[in-house]
C-alpha positions in Angstrom: -16.5 1.9 -15.5 -15.1 -1.3 -17.0 -11.6 0.2 -17.2 -11.3 0.2 -13.4 -12.5 -3.3 -13.1 -10.0 -4.4 -15.8 -7.2 -2.6 -14.0 -7.9 -4.7 -10.9 -8.6 -8.1 -12.5 -6.0 -8.1 -15.3 -3.0 -9.0 -13.0 -4.3 -12.3 -11.6 -5.9 -13.2 -15.0 -2.5 -12.7 -16.8 -0.7 -14.7 -14.2 -3.2 -17.6 -14.4 -2.8 -17.6 -18.2 1.0 -17.7 -17.9 0.6 -20.9 -15.8 -0.5 -22.9 -18.8 2.6 -22.1 -20.8 4.9 -23.7 -18.2 7.7 -21.7 -19.5 10.0 -19.5 -17.3 10.0 -16.7 -19.9 6.2 -16.7 -19.9 6.2 -16.4 -16.1 8.8 -13.6 -16.2 6.7 -11.8 -18.9 3.5 -11.9 -16.9 4.3 -8.8 -14.8 5.6 -7.0 -17.9 2.3 -7.6 -19.7 0.3 -6.4 -16.7 2.6 -3.3 -16.3 2.0 -2.3 -19.9 -1.8 -2.8 -19.6 -1.8 -1.0 -16.3 0.0 2.0 -17.8 -2.4 2.2 -20.7 -5.6 2.0 -18.6 -4.0 4.4 -16.1 -3.3 7.0 -18.8 -6.9 6.7 -20.0 -8.3 7.1 -16.4 -5.9 10.0 -15.7 -7.4 12.0 -18.6 -11.0 10.9 -18.5 -11.6 9.9 -14.8 -14.1 7.2 -14.0 -16.1 5.4 -11.3 -16.7 1.6 -10.8 -19.8 1.4 -8.6 -19.8 3.5 -5.4 -16.7 1.8 -4.0 -14.0 2.6 -6.6 -13.4 5.9 -8.4 -10.9 8.3 -9.8 -10.7 11.8 -8.2 -8.3 14.7 -8.0 -5.9 13.2 -5.6 -5.8 9.5 -6.3 -5.1 9.9 -10.0 -1.7 11.2 -9.1 -1.0 8.2 -6.8 -2.3 5.8 -9.5 0.1 7.4 -12.1 3.1 7.0 -9.7 2.1 3.4 -9.0 1.9 2.6 -12.7 5.2 4.3 -13.5 7.1 2.5 -10.8 5.5 -0.8 -11.7 6.6 -0.4 -15.4 10.2 0.3 -14.3 10.2 -2.5 -11.8 8.7 -5.0 -14.3 11.2 -4.1 -16.9 14.1 -5.0 -14.6 12.1 -7.9 -13.1 12.1 -9.7 -16.4 15.9 -10.1 -16.6 15.9 -10.8 -12.8 13.5 -13.7 -13.1 15.0 -15.2 -16.3 18.4 -15.2 -14.7 17.3 -17.1 -11.6 18.3 -20.7 -11.2 15.1 -22.0 -9.7 12.1 -24.2 -10.7 9.3 -22.9 -12.9 6.7 -23.4 -10.2 8.5 -20.9 -7.9 8.7 -18.4 -10.8 5.0 -18.8 -11.4 4.2 -18.1 -7.7 6.5 -15.1 -7.7 4.9 -13.5 -10.8 1.4 -14.3 -9.5 2.2 -12.7 -6.2 3.8 -9.7 -7.9 0.7 -9.1 -10.1 -1.7 -9.7 -7.1 0.4 -7.2 -5.1 0.0 -4.5 -7.7 -3.7 -5.3 -8.1 -4.2 -4.9 -4.3 -2.3 -1.6 -4.2 -4.4 -0.3 -7.2 -7.5 -1.2 -5.2 -6.2 0.9 -2.2 -5.5 3.9 -4.4 -8.9 3.7 -6.2 -11.0 3.0 -3.1 -13.8 5.5 -2.5 -14.9 3.7 0.7 -13.0 3.2 3.9 -14.1 -0.4 4.3 -13.0 -1.3 0.8 -9.7 0.4 1.3 -9.1 -1.6 4.5 -9.8 -4.8 2.6 -7.3 -4.0 -0.1 -4.6 -2.9 2.4 -4.9 -6.3 4.0 -4.7 -7.9 0.6 -1.4 -6.2 0.0 0.0 -8.0 3.1 -1.1 -11.4 1.9 0.1 -10.9 -1.7 3.5 -9.5 -0.8 4.5 -11.9 2.1 5.6 -14.5 -0.4 7.7 -12.0 -2.3 9.6 -11.0 0.8 10.2 -14.7 1.6 11.1 -15.6 -2.0 14.9 -15.9 -1.5 14.1 -18.4 1.4 16.6 -18.9 4.2 16.3 -18.1 7.9 16.7 -14.3 7.5 14.0 -14.2 4.7 11.6 -16.3 6.8 12.1 -14.0 9.8 11.6 -10.9 7.7 8.4 -12.3 6.1 6.9 -13.3 9.5 7.8 -10.0 11.0 6.1 -8.2 8.1 3.0 -10.3 8.4 2.9 -10.0 12.2 3.3 -6.2 12.4 1.1 -5.4 9.4 -1.6 -7.7 10.7 -1.5 -5.9 14.1 -1.6 -2.7 12.2 -4.7 -3.7 10.2 -6.4 -4.7 13.5 -5.7 -1.2 14.9 -7.2 0.3 11.7 -10.3 -2.0 12.0 -10.7 -0.8 15.6 -10.5 2.7 14.3 -13.2 2.1 11.8 -15.4 0.7 14.6 -14.8 3.8 16.6 -15.6 5.9 13.6 -18.9 4.1 13.2 -19.7 5.0 16.8 -18.9 8.6 16.0 -21.6 8.7 13.3 -24.2 7.2 15.5 -27.6 8.6 14.6 -26.7 9.1 10.9 -26.9 6.8 8.0 -24.0 4.3 8.4 -21.8 4.7 5.4 -18.0 4.4 5.1 -18.0 6.3 1.8 -15.4 9.1 2.0 -17.9 11.6 0.6 -20.5 10.6 3.1 -18.0 10.7 6.0 -16.9 14.2 5.0 -20.5 15.4 4.7 -21.4 14.1 8.1 -18.1 15.1 9.8 -19.3 18.3 11.5 -22.0 16.4 13.3 -19.8 13.5 14.5 -18.9 12.9 18.2 -15.5 14.4 18.5 -14.3 12.0 21.3 -15.0 8.9 19.2 -13.6 10.6 16.1 -10.3 11.5 17.9 -10.0 7.9 19.2 -10.7 6.6 15.7 -8.0 8.8 14.2 -5.4 7.6 16.7 -6.1 4.0 16.0 -6.3 4.4 12.2 -3.1 6.5 12.1 -1.3 3.7 14.0 -2.8 1.1 11.8 -2.3 2.6 8.4 0.9 4.2 9.7 2.3 0.7 10.1 1.9 0.0 6.4 3.3 3.5 5.6 6.5 2.7 7.5 6.0 5.5 10.1 7.7 5.3 13.5 7.2 3.8 16.0 5.6 1.0 13.9 8.2 0.9 11.2 10.5 -1.9 12.1 9.3 -4.4 9.5 10.5 -2.2 6.7 14.3 -2.5 7.0 14.1 -6.3 7.3 11.7 -6.7 4.4 13.8 -4.4 2.2 17.0 -6.2 2.8 15.5 -9.7 2.1 13.1 -9.0 -0.7 14.3 -9.2 -4.4 15.3 -5.8 -5.7 12.1 -5.3 -7.9 10.0 -6.1 -4.8 12.0 -3.6 -2.7 11.3 -0.9 -5.3 7.5 -1.7 -5.1 7.5 -1.7 -1.3 9.2 1.8 -1.1 7.8 3.6 -4.1 4.3 2.1 -4.3 3.1 0.4 -1.1 4.2 3.2 1.3 2.5 5.7 -1.0 -0.7 3.7 -1.0 -0.8 3.6 2.8 -0.1 7.3 3.0 -3.1 8.0 0.8 -5.2 6.0 3.3 -3.9 8.3 6.1 -4.7 11.4 3.9 -8.3 10.2 3.4 -8.8 9.8 7.2 -7.1 13.2 7.8 -9.5 14.8 5.4 -12.5 13.6 7.5 -10.8 15.1 10.6 -10.3 18.4 8.7 -14.0 18.4 7.7 -15.0 17.8 11.4 -12.9 20.8 12.5 -10.3 18.6 14.2 -7.4 19.4 11.9 -5.3 20.7 14.8 -5.6 17.4 16.7 -4.9 15.3 13.7 -2.0 17.5 12.6 -0.4 17.3 16.1 -0.6 13.5 16.1 0.8 13.2 12.5 3.6 15.6 13.4 4.5 13.4 16.4 4.8 10.4 14.1 6.7 12.4 11.6 9.3 13.6 14.1 9.8 10.1 15.4 10.3 8.8 11.9 12.8 11.4 11.0 14.7 10.7 14.3 14.8 7.0 13.7 16.0 7.4 10.2 18.7 9.9 11.2 20.0 7.6 13.9 20.0 4.3 12.0 20.8 5.4 8.5 24.5 6.1 9.4 24.9 2.9 11.3 23.9 0.3 8.6 26.3 -1.1 6.0 23.7 -2.8 3.9 22.6 -0.5 1.1 19.1 -1.9 0.9 18.6 -1.4 4.6 20.0 2.1 4.1 17.4 2.7 1.4 14.7 1.4 3.8 15.6 4.0 6.4 15.6 6.6 3.6 12.0 5.6 2.8 11.1 6.0 6.5 12.6 9.5 6.4 10.6 10.3 3.3 7.4 9.1 4.8 8.2 11.3 7.9 8.6 14.3 5.7 5.3 13.6 4.0 3.5 13.1 7.3 4.9 16.4 8.5 3.7 18.1 5.3 
């Protein structure tokens, strides 16, 4: 369906068009335009559904995540306009900022709409590349450290997730190799349970890094405190949700294979660790944005427990 393709491509295209205006208001308006278009297409897809080839589709669970992403992006983009126009910086930096913001949202949209584990993995990696500049945007030593920590930890996480996908491929040996979530669920009962358990452990650690779950959460407080406020909002209320959806998709395969008890136990362990870390640190920090970051870790822990 063309609407899904437009939802992914519109952000970078709008940013590229804004470049030719060479005007700070045009650069600031690019995320607003994309947010309005994103909201309109999301509303259509929420009601009508849709599929874009075998790799991207709307189903019962991801339409909720897409609606939340679109709503948060609209609110963030509205504030972001006054934030960008009030900055005393060059037009080129504003262009890179708006381009990265739109690319970040496009990548998260891809994660939410992915109907294939491999495609989801690619889009999750794209969220790291797109948002690293946003975290560094204020520049300075602390921002540079936060950006590198974010890149380093999330890159390691994505490697863990990739290893998990390889182990999952070993689990489906003897069957048609497909990373489609529908195909994985259909073949789950016949998968090798040892490989499947190992796969889940690695993917839970990998995608859990992006979701801000302990013990792989430490990038989140630094990124929150250094990123511009509109970016912090997108990190907490959109990026973590997208990663949690990835965990849910993998958990669904474990449930179909009859390994829900194993997967639940592992998720509960990460949930308890997340709640413990949040409870310990949230009362010890004086920076409000870091406090909100630990609140996000707590929220993800609650979701993982549920």
